[in-house]
C-alpha positions in Angstrom: 18.2 6.4 -12.1 19.0 10.1 -11.7 18.4 11.3 -8.2 19.8 14.8 -8.4 17.5 16.9 -6.2 17.8 20.0 -8.5 16.9 17.9 -11.5 13.9 16.4 -9.8 12.7 19.9 -8.7 13.3 21.1 -12.3 11.2 18.2 -13.6 8.5 19.2 -11.1 8.8 22.8 -12.2 8.4 21.8 -15.8 5.4 19.6 -15.2 3.9 22.4 -13.1 4.4 25.0 -15.8 2.8 22.8 -18.4 0.0 22.0 -15.9 -0.7 25.7 -15.3 -0.3 26.5 -18.9 -2.4 23.8 -20.5 -4.5 22.6 -17.5 -3.1 19.1 -17.8 -2.2 16.6 -15.1 1.5 16.2 -14.5 1.5 12.6 -15.8 1.7 13.7 -19.4 5.1 15.2 -18.6 6.2 13.1 -15.6 5.4 9.6 -16.9 7.5 9.9 -20.0 10.3 11.8 -18.2 10.5 9.1 -15.4 10.5 6.3 -18.0 13.0 7.8 -20.5 15.2 10.1 -18.3 15.0 8.5 -14.9 14.9 5.0 -16.4 11.9 3.9 -14.1 9.6 1.1 -15.1 6.1 2.2 -16.3 4.7 0.9 -13.1 7.2 2.8 -10.9 6.7 6.0 -12.9 2.9 5.8 -12.5 3.1 4.9 -8.8 5.6 7.7 -8.1 3.4 10.2 -10.0 0.4 9.2 -8.0 2.4 9.6 -4.8 3.4 13.1 -5.5 -0.2 14.1 -6.2 -1.5 12.0 -3.3 -3.9 14.3 -1.6 -6.7 14.0 -2.3 -6.7 12.4 -5.7 -4.4 9.5 -5.7 -4.1 8.3 -2.1 -5.6 4.9 -2.5 -4.1 4.2 -5.9 -0.6 5.4 -4.8 -0.9 3.3 -1.7 -1.4 0.2 -3.9 1.7 1.0 -6.0 3.6 1.7 -2.8 2.7 -1.7 -1.3 4.2 -3.4 -4.4 7.4 -1.3 -4.2 6.6 0.9 -7.2 6.9 4.3 -5.5 10.0 6.4 -5.0 9.1 8.8 -2.2 12.2 10.9 -2.5 11.6 11.5 -6.3 7.9 12.2 -5.6 8.7 14.8 -2.9 11.2 16.8 -4.8 9.2 16.8 -8.0 6.2 18.0 -5.9 8.2 21.0 -4.7 9.0 22.1 -8.3 5.5 21.3 -9.5 3.8 23.7 -7.0 6.0 26.6 -8.3 5.8 25.5 -11.9 2.0 25.4 -11.8 1.8 29.0 -10.7 4.3 30.1 -13.4 2.4 28.1 -16.1 -0.9 29.7 -15.2 0.6 33.2 -15.3 2.0 32.4 -18.8 -1.2 30.9 -20.1 -3.7 33.5 -19.0 -2.7 36.2 -21.6 -2.5 33.7 -24.5 -5.5 33.8 -26.8 -7.8 30.7 -26.4 -7.3 29.5 -30.0 -3.5 29.8 -29.7 -3.4 28.0 -26.4 -5.6 25.2 -27.8 -3.3 24.7 -30.8 -0.2 24.7 -28.6 -1.8 22.1 -26.3 -2.6 19.9 -29.4 1.0 20.1 -30.7 2.3 19.3 -27.2 0.0 16.2 -27.0 1.0 15.1 -30.5 4.8 15.3 -29.7 4.4 13.4 -26.4 2.2 10.7 -28.0 4.7 10.1 -30.9 7.5 9.8 -28.4 5.6 7.3 -26.3 4.7 5.2 -29.4 8.1 5.2 -31.1 10.5 5.9 -28.3 12.8 3.4 -26.6 
């Protein structure tokens, strides 16, 4: 599993930008990235994602994953740092984009991610 701090912060930044840009949760970026790039199990990716968004949304769910050993605190912490900055950047990018264009970009993004999750290894 990659544990390069700068890569983890970049991953958080990317998830934050897409979150700010499309209003999506980080999981649509983070879960596939953790499974395919960081080579985490699906459970560990979900637990770690919940841990980085822990207050207030995922506290109890993240705790359950943590108790079963499916949370990487270091990964969650560094992605969180990037995510905060990325969310701000994504929102600034999204605001001037016309509604219809943003909706279409969001649809394409979801389609690409869903195809990767279905056919990817």
